[in-house]
FIKOLZA-1660 file (N, C-alpha, C; in steps of 0.1 Angstrom, whole numbers, plus 5000, padded with zeros to 4 digits):
% residues 91
   i   px   py   pz ch aa at
   1 0477 6418 0674  A  M  N
   1 0475 6431 0677  A  M CA
   1 0470 6440 0665  A  M  C
   2 0477 6438 0654  A  D  N
   2 0473 6445 0642  A  D CA
   2 0460 6440 0637  A  D  C
   3 0457 6427 0640  A  Q  N
   3 0444 6421 0635  A  Q CA
   3 0433 6428 0643  A  Q  C
   4 0435 6431 0656  A  Q  N
   4 0424 6437 0664  A  Q CA
   4 0422 6451 0659  A  Q  C
   5 0433 6458 0656  A  K  N
   5 0432 6472 0651  A  K CA
   5 0424 6472 0637  A  K  C
   6 0428 6463 0629  A  A  N
   6 0421 6462 0616  A  A CA
   6 0406 6459 0617  A  A  C
   7 0403 6450 0627  A  L  N
   7 0389 6446 0629  A  L CA
   7 0381 6458 0635  A  L  C
   8 0388 6466 0643  A  S  N
   8 0381 6478 0649  A  S CA
   8 0378 6488 0638  A  S  C
   9 0388 6490 0629  A  N  N
   9 0387 6499 0618  A  N CA
   9 0375 6494 0609  A  N  C
  10 0374 6481 0607  A  L  N
  10 0364 6475 0598  A  L CA
  10 0350 6478 0605  A  L  C
  11 0350 6476 0618  A  A  N
  11 0337 6478 0625  A  A CA
  11 0332 6493 0623  A  A  C
  12 0342 6502 0624  A  K  N
  12 0338 6516 0622  A  K CA
  12 0333 6519 0608  A  K  C
  13 0340 6512 0598  A  E  N
  13 0336 6514 0584  A  E CA
  13 0323 6507 0581  A  E  C
  14 0320 6497 0589  A  K  N
  14 0308 6489 0586  A  K CA
  14 0296 6497 0586  A  K  C
  15 0295 6506 0596  A  E  N
  15 0283 6515 0597  A  E CA
  15 0283 6524 0585  A  E  C
  16 0294 6529 0580  A  A  N
  16 0294 6538 0569  A  A CA
  16 0291 6531 0556  A  A  C
  17 0296 6518 0554  A  K  N
  17 0295 6511 0541  A  K CA
  17 0286 6499 0542  A  K  C
  18 0281 6496 0553  A  G  N
  18 0273 6484 0554  A  G CA
  18 0280 6471 0552  A  G  C
  19 0292 6470 0558  A  V  N
  19 0300 6458 0557  A  V CA
  19 0296 6447 0567  A  V  C
  20 0295 6435 0562  A  D  N
  20 0291 6424 0571  A  D CA
  20 0303 6420 0580  A  D  C
  21 0301 6422 0593  A  E  N
  21 0312 6420 0603  A  E CA
  21 0317 6406 0603  A  E  C
  22 0308 6396 0603  A  A  N
  22 0312 6382 0603  A  A CA
  22 0320 6379 0591  A  A  C
  23 0317 6384 0579  A  A  N
  23 0324 6381 0567  A  A CA
  23 0338 6388 0568  A  A  C
  24 0339 6400 0574  A  A  N
  24 0351 6407 0576  A  A CA
  24 0361 6399 0585  A  A  C
  25 0355 6394 0596  A  K  N
  25 0363 6386 0606  A  K CA
  25 0368 6373 0599  A  K  C
  26 0360 6367 0591  A  A  N
  26 0364 6354 0584  A  A CA
  26 0375 6357 0574  A  A  C
  27 0374 6368 0567  A  A  N
  27 0384 6372 0557  A  A CA
  27 0397 6375 0564  A  A  C
  28 0397 6382 0576  A  M  N
  28 0409 6385 0583  A  M CA
  28 0415 6372 0588  A  M  C
  29 0407 6363 0593  A  S  N
  29 0413 6351 0598  A  S CA
  29 0420 6343 0587  A  S  C
  30 0414 6343 0575  A  K  N
  30 0420 6336 0564  A  K CA
  30 0433 6342 0560  A  K  C
  31 0434 6355 0560  A  L  N
  31 0446 6362 0557  A  L CA
  31 0457 6359 0567  A  L  C
  32 0454 6359 0580  A  V  N
  32 0463 6357 0591  A  V CA
  32 0469 6342 0589  A  V  C
  33 0460 6333 0587  A  S  N
  33 0464 6319 0587  A  S CA
  33 0472 6316 0574  A  S  C
  34 0469 6323 0563  A  S  N
  34 0477 6321 0551  A  S CA
  34 0490 6327 0552  A  S  C
  35 0491 6338 0559  A  A  N
  35 0504 6345 0561  A  A CA
  35 0513 6336 0569  A  A  C
  36 0508 6330 0580  A  S  N
  36 0516 6322 0588  A  S CA
  36 0521 6309 0580  A  S  C
  37 0512 6304 0572  A  T  N
  37 0515 6292 0564  A  T CA
  37 0526 6295 0554  A  T  C
  38 0525 6307 0547  A  N  N
  38 0534 6311 0537  A  N CA
  38 0548 6313 0543  A  N  C
  39 0549 6319 0554  A  S  N
  39 0562 6323 0560  A  S CA
  39 0570 6310 0564  A  S  C
  40 0563 6300 0568  A  S  N
  40 0570 6287 0571  A  S CA
  40 0573 6279 0559  A  S  C
  41 0566 6280 0549  A  S  N
  41 0568 6272 0537  A  S CA
  41 0579 6278 0528  A  S  C
  42 0582 6291 0530  A  T  N
  42 0592 6298 0521  A  T CA
  42 0606 6295 0526  A  T  C
  43 0608 6289 0538  A  T  N
  43 0621 6286 0543  A  T CA
  43 0627 6275 0534  A  T  C
  44 0639 6278 0528  A  P  N
  44 0645 6268 0519  A  P CA
  44 0650 6256 0527  A  P  C
  45 0649 6245 0521  A  A  N
  45 0653 6232 0527  A  A CA
  45 0669 6232 0526  A  A  C
  46 0675 6227 0536  A  P  N
  46 0690 6226 0536  A  P CA
  46 0694 6217 0524  A  P  C
  47 0705 6222 0517  A  K  N
  47 0710 6215 0506  A  K CA
  47 0717 6202 0510  A  K  C
  48 0714 6191 0505  A  V  N
  48 0720 6178 0508  A  V CA
  48 0730 6175 0498  A  V  C
  49 0743 6173 0502  A  I  N
  49 0753 6170 0492  A  I CA
  49 0759 6157 0496  A  I  C
  50 0758 6147 0487  A  K  N
  50 0764 6134 0489  A  K CA
  50 0779 6134 0485  A  K  C
  51 0787 6130 0494  A  L  N
  51 0801 6130 0492  A  L CA
  51 0805 6115 0489  A  L  C
  52 0814 6114 0479  A  K  N
  52 0819 6101 0476  A  K CA
  52 0831 6098 0485  A  K  C
  53 0831 6086 0490  A  K  N
  53 0842 6082 0500  A  K CA
  53 0856 6083 0493  A  K  C
  54 0856 6079 0480  A  D  N
  54 0869 6080 0473  A  D CA
  54 0874 6095 0472  A  D  C
  55 0865 6104 0470  A  D  N
  55 0869 6118 0470  A  D CA
  55 0874 6123 0483  A  D  C
  56 0867 6119 0494  A  V  N
  56 0872 6123 0507  A  V CA
  56 0885 6117 0510  A  V  C
  57 0887 6104 0507  A  D  N
  57 0900 6098 0509  A  D CA
  57 0911 6104 0500  A  D  C
  58 0908 6108 0488  A  Y  N
  58 0918 6115 0479  A  Y CA
  58 0922 6128 0486  A  Y  C
  59 0913 6136 0491  A  C  N
  59 0917 6149 0497  A  C CA
  59 0925 6146 0510  A  C  C
  60 0922 6136 0517  A  I  N
  60 0930 6132 0529  A  I CA
  60 0944 6129 0525  A  I  C
  61 0945 6120 0515  A  K  N
  61 0958 6115 0511  A  K CA
  61 0967 6125 0504  A  K  C
  62 0961 6131 0494  A  E  N
  62 0969 6140 0485  A  E CA
  62 0970 6154 0489  A  E  C
  63 0960 6159 0496  A  L  N
  63 0960 6173 0501  A  L CA
  63 0964 6174 0515  A  L  C
  64 0966 6162 0521  A  E  N
  64 0970 6161 0535  A  E CA
  64 0960 6169 0545  A  E  C
  65 0947 6167 0543  A  L  N
  65 0937 6173 0551  A  L CA
  65 0931 6163 0560  A  L  C
  66 0925 6168 0571  A  S  N
  66 0918 6159 0580  A  S CA
  66 0905 6155 0573  A  S  C
  67 0899 6145 0579  A  K  N
  67 0886 6140 0573  A  K CA
  67 0876 6151 0573  A  K  C
  68 0875 6158 0585  A  D  N
  68 0865 6169 0586  A  D CA
  68 0868 6180 0576  A  D  C
  69 0881 6184 0574  A  D  N
  69 0884 6195 0565  A  D CA
  69 0882 6190 0550  A  D  C
  70 0884 6178 0548  A  S  N
  70 0882 6172 0534  A  S CA
  70 0867 6173 0531  A  S  C
  71 0859 6169 0540  A  E  N
  71 0844 6169 0538  A  E CA
  71 0839 6183 0537  A  E  C
  72 0845 6192 0545  A  K  N
  72 0841 6207 0544  A  K CA
  72 0844 6212 0531  A  K  C
  73 0856 6210 0526  A  L  N
  73 0861 6215 0513  A  L CA
  73 0852 6209 0502  A  L  C
  74 0849 6197 0502  A  L  N
  74 0840 6191 0492  A  L CA
  74 0826 6197 0493  A  L  C
  75 0821 6198 0504  A  K  N
  75 0807 6204 0506  A  K CA
  75 0806 6218 0501  A  K  C
  76 0817 6226 0503  A  E  N
  76 0817 6240 0499  A  E CA
  76 0817 6241 0483  A  E  C
  77 0822 6230 0477  A  N  N
  77 0823 6229 0463  A  N CA
  77 0813 6219 0457  A  N  C
  78 0802 6217 0463  A  D  N
  78 0791 6209 0459  A  D CA
  78 0795 6194 0456  A  D  C
  79 0805 6189 0463  A  G  N
  79 0809 6176 0461  A  G CA
  79 0818 6173 0449  A  G  C
  80 0822 6184 0442  A  N  N
  80 0830 6182 0430  A  N CA
  80 0845 6182 0434  A  N  C
  81 0851 6171 0431  A  L  N
  81 0865 6169 0435  A  L CA
  81 0874 6179 0428  A  L  C
  82 0873 6181 0415  A  I  N
  82 0882 6189 0407  A  I CA
  82 0880 6204 0412  A  I  C
  83 0868 6208 0414  A  T  N
  83 0866 6222 0419  A  T CA
  83 0871 6224 0433  A  T  C
  84 0870 6213 0441  A  S  N
  84 0876 6214 0454  A  S CA
  84 0891 6215 0454  A  S  C
  85 0897 6208 0446  A  I  N
  85 0912 6209 0445  A  I CA
  85 0916 6222 0440  A  I  C
  86 0909 6228 0430  A  R  N
  86 0913 6241 0426  A  R CA
  86 0911 6252 0437  A  R  C
  87 0900 6250 0444  A  A  N
  87 0897 6259 0455  A  A CA
  87 0908 6258 0466  A  A  C
  88 0912 6246 0469  A  F  N
  88 0922 6244 0479  A  F CA
  88 0935 6251 0475  A  F  C
  89 0939 6250 0462  A  F  N
  89 0952 6257 0458  A  F CA
  89 0951 6272 0455  A  F  C
  90 0939 6276 0454  A  S  N
  90 0937 6291 0452  A  S CA
  90 0936 6299 0465  A  S  C
  91 0936 6292 0476  A  K  N
  91 0936 6299 0489  A  K CA
  91 0949 6304 0493  A  K  C
% end
C-alpha cells in the first residue's frame, strides 16, 4: 500500500522533474525486496548448547533434580556446571 502511494507521488513529481517512471518503479521494487530480505536475515539463530551427560547426571544425583530440571539449569548457564551449581544455590 505504501509502495503504491510512493509510486503515485513519484508519478506526480515525474512531470515536474522529468523522472523516468520505469526507473522509479525498478528502484522501488529493489527497495521492497531488499527490505523483506533484511528483515528475515536479522532474526538471530537459536543458541545451541551442548550438554555433557556427566554434568546432567551430576545435577540429578547431587542436586536431586529431575533430568528436565537439570538440563534447564545447565542451559540457562550455557552448559557450565560450576555456574549452574552456584545459580542453583543462589535461588
